[in-house]
C-alpha positions as CSV (number, residue, x, y, z in Angstrom):
1,X,-13.7,5.3,-20.5
2,X,-10.4,6.6,-19.3
3,X,-8.0,4.3,-17.5
4,X,-7.1,5.0,-13.9
5,X,-3.5,5.9,-14.6
6,X,-2.8,7.7,-11.3
7,X,-3.9,4.6,-9.3
8,X,-1.9,2.3,-11.5
9,X,1.2,4.5,-11.1
10,X,0.8,4.4,-7.4
11,X,0.5,0.6,-7.3
12,X,3.6,0.3,-9.5
13,X,5.5,2.6,-7.1
14,X,4.3,0.4,-4.2
15,X,5.7,-2.8,-5.9
16,X,8.9,-1.0,-6.8
17,X,9.3,0.0,-3.1
18,X,8.6,-3.6,-2.0
19,X,11.4,-4.8,-4.4
20,X,14.0,-2.2,-3.4
21,X,13.4,-1.8,0.3
22,X,14.9,-4.3,2.8
23,X,12.6,-5.6,5.5
24,X,14.2,-3.6,8.2
25,X,12.8,-0.9,10.6
26,X,14.8,1.7,8.6
27,X,12.6,1.2,5.6
28,X,9.4,2.2,7.4
29,X,10.0,5.8,6.7
30,X,10.0,5.2,3.0
31,X,6.7,3.4,3.3
32,X,5.3,6.2,5.3
33,X,6.2,8.7,2.6
34,X,4.6,6.4,0.0
35,X,1.4,5.9,2.1
36,X,1.0,9.6,2.6
37,X,1.1,10.2,-1.1
38,X,-1.0,7.1,-1.8
39,X,-4.0,8.2,0.3
40,X,-4.1,11.4,-1.8
41,X,-4.3,9.4,-5.1
42,X,-7.2,10.6,-7.2
43,X,-9.1,7.5,-8.5
44,X,-12.4,6.7,-10.0
45,X,-12.5,3.6,-7.9
46,X,-12.0,3.0,-4.2
47,X,-8.3,3.0,-3.3
48,X,-7.1,-0.5,-2.5
49,X,-5.6,0.6,0.8
50,X,-6.5,-2.5,2.7
51,X,-4.9,-4.6,0.0
52,X,-1.7,-2.7,0.1
53,X,-1.5,-2.9,3.8
54,X,-2.1,-6.7,3.7
55,X,0.6,-7.3,1.1
56,X,3.0,-5.1,3.1
57,X,2.2,-6.9,6.4
58,X,2.8,-10.4,4.8
59,X,5.9,-9.5,2.8
60,X,7.6,-6.9,5.0
61,X,6.8,-7.9,8.6
62,X,9.6,-5.9,10.2
63,X,8.6,-2.7,8.3
64,X,4.9,-3.4,9.3
65,X,5.9,-3.8,12.9
66,X,7.8,-0.5,12.8
67,X,4.8,1.2,11.3
68,X,2.6,-0.2,14.1
69,X,5.0,1.2,16.7
70,X,5.0,4.6,14.9
71,X,1.2,4.6,14.8
72,X,1.0,5.6,18.4
73,X,1.9,9.2,17.3
74,X,0.1,9.2,14.0
75,X,-3.6,8.6,13.6
76,X,-3.5,8.0,9.9
77,X,-0.8,5.3,10.3
78,X,-2.8,3.8,13.2
79,X,-5.8,3.5,10.9
80,X,-3.7,2.0,8.1
81,X,-2.0,-0.7,10.2
82,X,-5.4,-1.8,11.4
83,X,-6.5,-2.7,7.9
84,X,-6.3,-6.3,6.8
85,X,-7.9,-8.8,4.4
86,X,-7.1,-12.1,2.8
87,X,-3.6,-12.0,1.3
88,X,-4.4,-13.9,-1.9
89,X,-7.4,-11.8,-2.6
90,X,-5.4,-8.6,-1.9
91,X,-2.7,-9.6,-4.4
92,X,-5.3,-10.6,-7.0
93,X,-7.1,-7.2,-6.7
94,X,-3.8,-5.2,-7.0
95,X,-2.7,-7.2,-10.0
96,X,-6.1,-6.7,-11.6
97,X,-5.9,-3.0,-11.1
98,X,-2.6,-2.9,-12.9
99,X,-4.2,-4.5,-16.0
100,X,-6.0,-2.2,-18.5
101,X,-9.4,-2.5,-16.9
102,X,-11.6,0.6,-17.3
103,X,-13.2,2.3,-14.4
């Protein structure tokens, strides 16, 4: 079976953005741009949107707070900031998706 390369690429972009973006309100725009492209990712599995938002919330609280404030004007962002799960489970799932596991 073919690997889910587009999804892996998106997760790698997310982690790169996490590395390079400071935890400041100014970074929120970069995450919005990423999230808009992420929700359009074609994948043979369910997108790990809840996991991404959980990791973002824990590791970039100022960015997450800014997104929450912006969500008043944007329904998609409002939906995304409402997603949450266990942090450890979220990290484990994202790391697992980065490995060469077939769909």
